C-alpha positions as CSV (number, residue, x, y, z in Angstrom):
1,M,1.8,-16.9,11.4
2,Q,0.8,-18.2,8.2
3,S,-0.2,-16.5,4.5
4,L,-3.5,-15.6,3.7
5,P,-5.3,-18.3,1.7
6,F,-5.6,-17.5,-2.1
7,D,-8.6,-19.7,-2.7
8,Y,-10.9,-16.5,-3.8
9,E,-8.2,-15.2,-6.4
10,L,-7.6,-18.7,-7.7
11,N,-11.4,-19.5,-8.1
12,L,-11.7,-16.2,-10.0
13,W,-9.0,-17.7,-12.2
14,N,-10.1,-21.1,-13.0
15,T,-13.8,-20.1,-13.4
16,S,-13.2,-16.8,-15.5
17,G,-9.6,-16.9,-16.7
18,L,-9.4,-13.3,-14.9
19,F,-6.1,-11.8,-13.7
20,S,-6.9,-10.3,-10.4
21,V,-5.1,-7.0,-8.9
22,G,-4.9,-6.6,-5.3
23,V,-4.6,-2.8,-4.4
24,D,-4.1,-1.2,-1.1
25,E,-3.0,2.2,0.6
26,V,-0.6,3.2,3.6
27,G,-0.3,6.4,5.1
28,R,-3.8,7.6,4.9
29,G,-3.7,8.9,8.5
30,C,-0.2,10.4,8.7
31,L,0.4,14.0,9.5
32,A,3.5,14.0,7.1
33,G,4.5,12.4,3.9
34,P,2.7,10.9,0.9
35,V,-0.1,8.6,0.8
36,V,1.0,5.3,-1.0
37,A,-0.9,2.8,-3.0
38,G,0.5,-0.5,-3.8
39,A,-1.1,-3.0,-6.5
40,V,0.1,-6.5,-7.1
41,M,-1.0,-9.0,-9.8
42,F,0.1,-12.7,-9.6
43,D,0.0,-15.4,-12.5
44,W,-2.4,-18.1,-11.1
45,S,-1.2,-20.4,-13.6
46,K,2.0,-20.4,-12.1
47,M,0.8,-22.1,-8.8
48,D,4.1,-23.7,-7.9
49,E,5.8,-20.3,-7.7
50,I,3.1,-18.8,-5.6
51,R,2.4,-21.5,-3.1
52,K,6.4,-21.6,-2.5
53,L,6.0,-17.8,-1.8
54,A,3.1,-18.3,0.7
55,E,4.9,-21.3,2.3
56,E,8.1,-19.4,2.7
57,F,7.1,-15.8,3.6
58,V,3.9,-14.5,5.4
59,I,1.8,-12.9,3.0
60,R,-1.0,-10.9,5.1
61,D,-1.6,-7.2,6.4
62,S,1.6,-5.5,6.5
63,K,1.0,-4.1,10.0
64,T,1.5,-7.7,11.4
65,L,4.9,-8.0,10.1
66,S,8.1,-6.8,11.4
67,R,10.2,-4.2,9.5
68,E,12.9,-6.7,8.7
69,R,10.4,-9.6,7.9
70,R,8.3,-7.0,5.4
71,R,11.5,-6.2,3.6
72,S,12.5,-9.5,2.6
73,T,8.9,-10.3,1.6
74,A,8.3,-7.2,-0.4
75,E,11.6,-8.4,-2.4
76,A,10.1,-11.9,-2.7
77,I,6.6,-10.5,-3.8
78,R,8.4,-8.6,-6.6
79,N,10.2,-11.6,-7.9
80,V,7.3,-13.7,-7.9
81,A,4.4,-11.3,-9.1
82,L,3.5,-11.0,-12.6
83,A,3.5,-7.1,-12.2
84,V,3.7,-4.7,-9.2
85,G,2.6,-1.0,-9.4
86,V,3.3,1.9,-6.6
87,A,2.2,5.5,-6.7
88,E,2.2,8.2,-4.3
89,I,0.5,11.5,-3.9
90,D,2.3,14.2,-2.0
91,A,1.3,16.3,1.1
92,K,0.7,19.6,-1.2
93,E,-1.6,17.5,-3.3
94,I,-3.3,15.8,-0.3
95,D,-4.1,19.3,1.3
96,E,-5.3,20.4,-2.3
97,I,-7.9,17.5,-2.9
98,N,-8.1,16.0,0.3
99,I,-6.9,12.6,1.5
100,L,-9.9,10.3,0.2
101,Q,-9.4,11.8,-3.4
102,A,-5.6,11.5,-3.1
103,T,-5.9,7.9,-1.8
104,L,-8.4,6.9,-4.7
105,K,-5.9,8.8,-7.3
106,A,-2.9,6.9,-5.8
107,M,-4.8,3.5,-6.2
108,K,-5.8,4.3,-9.9
109,I,-2.2,5.2,-10.8
110,A,-1.0,2.0,-9.3
111,V,-3.3,-0.2,-11.0
112,E,-3.3,1.4,-14.5
113,G,0.3,1.3,-14.3
114,L,0.2,-2.6,-14.6
115,A,-3.1,-3.9,-15.8
116,R,-5.6,-3.0,-18.5
117,S,-8.2,-5.9,-18.1
118,G,-9.0,-8.4,-15.2
119,I,-10.6,-7.3,-12.1
120,V,-9.3,-5.2,-9.5
121,L,-9.7,-6.2,-5.8
122,V,-9.9,-2.9,-3.8
123,D,-9.3,-2.6,0.2
124,G,-12.0,-1.0,1.9
125,N,-15.6,0.2,0.8
126,Q,-14.6,2.9,-1.8
127,R,-14.7,2.1,-5.7
128,I,-12.0,3.8,-7.5
129,P,-13.4,6.3,-9.8
130,N,-13.3,6.3,-13.6
131,L,-11.3,3.2,-13.7
132,S,-11.7,1.3,-17.1
133,I,-11.2,-2.1,-15.4
134,A,-13.8,-4.1,-13.6
135,Q,-13.5,-3.8,-9.8
136,E,-14.7,-5.1,-6.4
137,T,-14.4,-3.6,-2.9
138,I,-13.6,-5.9,-0.2
139,I,-13.7,-4.5,3.6
140,G,-10.9,-5.7,5.5
141,G,-9.5,-7.0,2.3
142,D,-5.6,-6.7,3.7
143,N,-6.7,-9.7,6.2
144,R,-8.8,-11.8,3.7
145,I,-7.3,-11.5,0.1
146,F,-3.8,-12.8,-0.5
147,S,-2.8,-10.0,-3.5
148,I,-4.4,-7.0,-1.3
149,A,-2.1,-8.3,1.5
150,A,1.0,-8.2,-1.0
151,A,0.1,-4.9,-2.1
152,S,0.0,-3.5,1.5
153,I,3.4,-5.0,2.0
154,I,4.8,-3.6,-1.2
155,A,3.1,0.1,-0.3
156,K,4.2,0.1,3.3
157,E,7.9,-1.1,2.5
158,Y,8.0,1.7,-0.2
159,R,6.5,4.4,2.2
160,D,8.7,3.5,5.2
161,T,11.9,3.7,3.0
162,L,10.8,7.0,1.6
163,M,10.2,8.5,5.2
164,E,13.6,7.3,6.3
165,K,15.1,9.2,3.4
166,F,13.0,12.4,4.6
167,D,14.5,11.9,7.9
168,A,17.9,12.6,6.7
169,E,16.8,15.4,4.5
170,L,14.6,17.1,7.2
171,P,16.2,16.3,10.8
172,G,14.6,16.9,14.0
173,Y,11.2,15.3,13.3
174,D,12.4,11.6,13.7
175,F,10.5,10.5,10.5
176,S,12.5,7.2,10.8
177,S,10.8,6.3,13.8
178,H,7.2,7.3,13.6
179,K,6.9,7.3,9.6
180,G,4.8,10.6,9.7
181,Y,2.0,9.6,12.3
182,G,1.0,11.8,15.0
183,T,3.0,10.5,17.8
184,K,3.6,12.5,20.7
185,V,7.3,13.1,19.7
186,H,6.2,14.0,16.5
187,Q,3.9,16.5,17.7
188,A,6.5,18.0,19.8
189,A,8.8,18.5,17.1
190,I,6.2,20.5,15.3
191,H,5.4,22.7,17.9
192,S,9.3,23.4,18.4
193,I,10.4,23.7,15.0
194,G,7.2,24.1,12.8
195,L,5.9,22.4,9.7
196,S,8.1,20.9,7.3
197,P,7.6,20.8,3.4
198,I,6.2,17.3,3.7
199,H,3.6,18.1,6.4
200,R,-0.1,18.2,5.3
201,K,-1.3,21.5,6.6
202,T,-4.8,20.5,6.5
203,F,-4.2,17.7,9.0
204,W,-2.4,19.9,11.6
205,H,-4.6,21.3,14.2
206,G,-1.9,22.0,17.0
């Protein structure tokens, strides 16, 4: 596998001098745990570093990478990126405001934590409400845009690590294995021992 091309963002930089911020989320469809947004901004004037990152690692949708490769790639992204932001919204708040609003809130926090100007490239078709920075939605962005893919890797590695910590704190659900998604094993555990404090009550209809 090869990294995604960065022509689109490099062109934005060359024609307008705008920094682009890629943002993506993970965990939206899970029964347990937070929804997590990642945001990544590269300095496109440092193309030698970015090209080296793209050649030595695979920067594309995080779901296409093994856990081992994703971990090392996330570390490399953090070392090369101008800025990286991560934000999470927990299960309790997801139940209170719904998953779409929670996702958009996480994205907004992640982006505003690292940039006040430039253009935000958002994976999907939903604009981030009340964002002071220019933004563009890109359907399938994690398979098309370099920095969105990088953001997806950052977010997924962060969330997977978090779910492994929850597994140690809340034994019996096997969070390390399924990361909160609604697998048969996960559903069976809920039927057996009930919902935990990190489960999304509005998602459980068992």
